C-alpha positions as CSV (number, residue, x, y, z in Angstrom):
1,M,39.2,45.3,-54.5
2,E,42.8,44.1,-54.0
3,K,43.9,47.6,-53.2
4,M,41.3,47.9,-50.5
5,K,42.4,45.2,-48.1
6,E,40.9,47.0,-45.1
7,V,37.4,46.3,-46.3
8,N,35.7,43.2,-45.1
9,W,34.1,42.3,-48.4
10,Q,32.3,39.2,-47.1
11,E,30.6,41.4,-44.4
12,E,29.8,44.1,-46.9
13,I,28.1,41.7,-49.3
14,R,26.2,40.1,-46.4
15,K,24.9,43.5,-45.4
16,M,23.8,44.3,-48.9
17,I,22.0,41.0,-49.3
18,I,20.2,41.4,-46.0
19,E,19.1,44.9,-46.9
20,R,17.9,43.8,-50.3
21,V,15.8,40.9,-48.7
22,R,14.3,43.4,-46.3
23,E,13.4,45.8,-49.1
24,E,11.7,43.0,-51.1
25,A,9.8,41.8,-48.0
26,K,8.6,45.4,-47.4
27,K,7.5,45.7,-51.0
28,R,5.6,42.4,-50.7
29,L,3.9,43.4,-47.5
30,I,2.9,46.8,-48.9
31,A,1.4,45.1,-51.9
32,E,-0.6,42.8,-49.7
33,A,-1.8,45.7,-47.5
34,R,-2.9,47.6,-50.6
35,E,-4.8,44.6,-51.9
36,L,-6.5,44.2,-48.5
37,R,-7.3,47.9,-48.4
38,K,-8.8,47.7,-51.9
39,M,-11.0,44.8,-50.8
40,M,-12.1,46.7,-47.7
41,K,-13.1,49.7,-49.8
42,S,-15.3,47.6,-52.0
43,S,-17.1,45.9,-49.1
44,R,-19.6,47.7,-47.0
45,I,-18.3,48.6,-43.5
46,S,-21.8,48.5,-42.0
47,E,-22.2,44.9,-43.1
48,M,-18.9,44.0,-41.5
49,I,-20.0,45.6,-38.2
50,R,-23.3,43.8,-38.3
51,E,-21.6,40.5,-38.9
52,D,-19.2,41.2,-36.0
53,R,-22.1,42.0,-33.7
54,N,-24.1,39.0,-34.7
55,A,-21.1,36.7,-34.1
56,R,-21.1,37.7,-30.4
């Protein structure tokens, strides 16, 4: 690192951390979406449509 004085290590580390946080957030959102999709598959779509119509 000492030989590479032209590299802004603080900025490089900041970028890496931000990218890692984004990746973890994406993983979490994908897991939540998969869980919601799994729940939707198990429920009956026609029942959901009826409930929506009856709510109006």
